[in-house]
N, C-alpha and C positions, 0 to 999 in steps of 0.2 A: 425861616424854614418851617416853624411850627404852623404858621397860618397857611402856608402852601400845602402842607400835609393834611390839615383840617379840610382844606377846599377839595383836595383829591378824595378824601374819605367820603365827604358829602356827595360829591358827584358819583362815586361808585355806588353808594347806597341808592341814590336816585336812578341810576342806570339799572340796578338790580330790580327795583320796583317797576320800572318800565318794562323790562323783560318779562317779569311775572305777569303783568297785566296783558301784554301781548300774547303770552302763552295761553292765558285763560281765554282770551278773545279767539285765538285760533282753535282752541279746543271747543269752545261753544259753536263756532262756525262749522266745524267738522260734524259735530253732533246734530246741529240743525239741518245740515245737508243730508246726512245719512238718514235721519228720520223722514225727511221729505221724499227721498228717492225710495226708501223702503215702503212707504205708504202709497206712493204713486205708481211705482214700477214693480214692486214686490221684492221679497228678500232674494230670491234666487237669481233674478235678472240683474240686481244691483251688484256692482263690483267695487272692490277698494279703489281700483284705477278710476272708476266713474265718480265715485265720491271725492277723490283727490282733485280731479279735474274740475268738478263743479264747485268745490270749496276753494280752489286756487292754492292747494298745498301739494306737497310731494307725497307720493305713496309711502315713502319711508317715514314721513311724519306721522302718518296714520298708524302704521305698524308700530312705531316707537311709542305712540301714545296709548294705543288700545290693543295691540297685538294681532287682531283679527276681526272678521265680521262678527262672530259671537262676542268678541270683547266690546265692540261697538253696541251690540244689543244690551249687554249688561250695564254699560254706562248710560245708555238711553233709558233703561228701566229704572236705575238709581235716580237719574235726574227727574223722571216723571214722578216717582214716589216722593221726592223732596217737596213737591207742590210749588206754590207760587210765592209763598211768604219769605221773609228774610232769614227764617230758620226752617229746617227740615219739618215737613208736616208730621213725621212720626215722632220727633222730639216734642212738638207742641201737643200731639195727642197723648203722649206719655205723661206730660206735666198736668194736662187737664184731667186725665184718668186718676192720677194720684191725689189731686186736689178735690175733685168733685165727689160728693156723697151720694147724690141722687142718680141711680142707675139709669133712669129715663133721660136725664140731661146728658149723661155720658154717651149713650147710644145716639141721641139726637145730634150731638157734636160729631160723632163718627159720620153720621149722614152728611153733615155739613163738609167735613173733610173729604167725603167721597166726591162731592161736587167740584172740589178743587183738584184732586188727584186723577180721578178717572178719565177725563178728557185728555190728560197728558200721557197716560200710560196705556189705557185699554186698547186704542186702535193699534198701537204698535204690537202689543201682546197677541192680538188676534192674527196679525201678519205672521208673527214668530210661530204661533201654534200651528197655523196652516203649513208653513214652510218646514217645520220640524218633522212632519210626517214623512218627508222624502229626503231630508238632509241629515245624515248620521252625525255630522259635526254640530248641528244645531239642537238635535233631540236632547242631549244631556243638559243644554242650557235651559230648554223649556222645563224639563223635569226639575231642575234646580230652582227656577223661578216659581214654579207651583209649590214646591216643598218650602221655599222661604215664605211664601204667602200663608201657607197652612201653619208654619211656625208662629208667624206674627199674629194670626188669628187665635191661635192656642193661648198665646200670652195674654191677649185681651180677654179671652174667655175665662182663663184662670183668675183673672182679677174679679170678674163677676161672680165666679164660683166661690172663691175664697172669702169674699165679702158677704156671701149669703144672699145674693141678689137674684139668683136663678130660681124660677118657680119649681116646685117639687116635681121630681121625675126627670128633670133635665140634667143629664150628666155633663161633666166637663167636655167629653169627647163630642157629644151631641151639640154643645154650645159652640165648640170650635167649628164644627161642620156648618152650622148655621151662618156664623160670621164669614167662613171661607166661601160659602155659596153666594151670599149677598154682596161680597167684594169682588166677585169674579168678572173678568171682562166679557164673558158670554152674556151676563145679565145686562150689562151696558149695551152690548151689540143688540139685544132683543128690544130693549125698551127705548134707547136713545137713537141708535143708528137706524133701526128698522121701523120702529113705531113712531119715531119723531118726537118723543117726550122732551120737554125742557129739562135742563139740568136741575132746576129747582124742584120739579115734580119727581124726578128720578131720585134725588137725595132724600126727599121726604118719604117716598115709598120705601127705600132701603131702611131708613130709621124706623118707620112704623112697623115694617114687616119683622125686623130684628126684635123690637120691643114685644110685639105680639107673640113671637116664637119662644122668647127667652124668659120674660118676666111675668110675675103673677099679675093678674088683673088689678088695675088701679082701684084703690078704695073710694067709693063714692062718699062725698061729704053729705052729712045729714043736714036737712033744710032747718 
């Protein structure tokens, strides 16, 4: 009886793991499908029913998992900001920022993370921005996204400010605005989508521009 019970328990644990894996795959499939349809067809035209049909799930599954189209947007934004690594990009950024003492290296690393994150999230945000102008349900989501991004950039700016890295005359608020501007989806649209810049060139430009705007000039070494 004891052995039988142990086998049942092991089987139930296995089944639970399998169900969780299936749920994660279903969630990823829904998000992949929603992002593709939002980008290809536009936010307004894309419906929950259309996403469900294309993803091979029920409408109820999407509503249960995400609540609504704005809920899908929030989930897609969060997934994009997590980046491509095994751990979310913002966690890696925070650890690097706390560990690194050279502000130029900190900002250069932010440029590198921009290359990772921007292609995943900026195209979606541009679609959301355009749709929010006409959709009263989406407008608060866009405001929330922009406020969250400003909050995040303010945290980064405060680190530079508290560590005494900013050049004289640059306030905390001004530094946050600079970081907010150079992390914007609009800049990605102008340089990558419209001008055809490579991601490497774009990331280097972002880092160089933030360094020039925020930090004192580098000291030249004496010959």
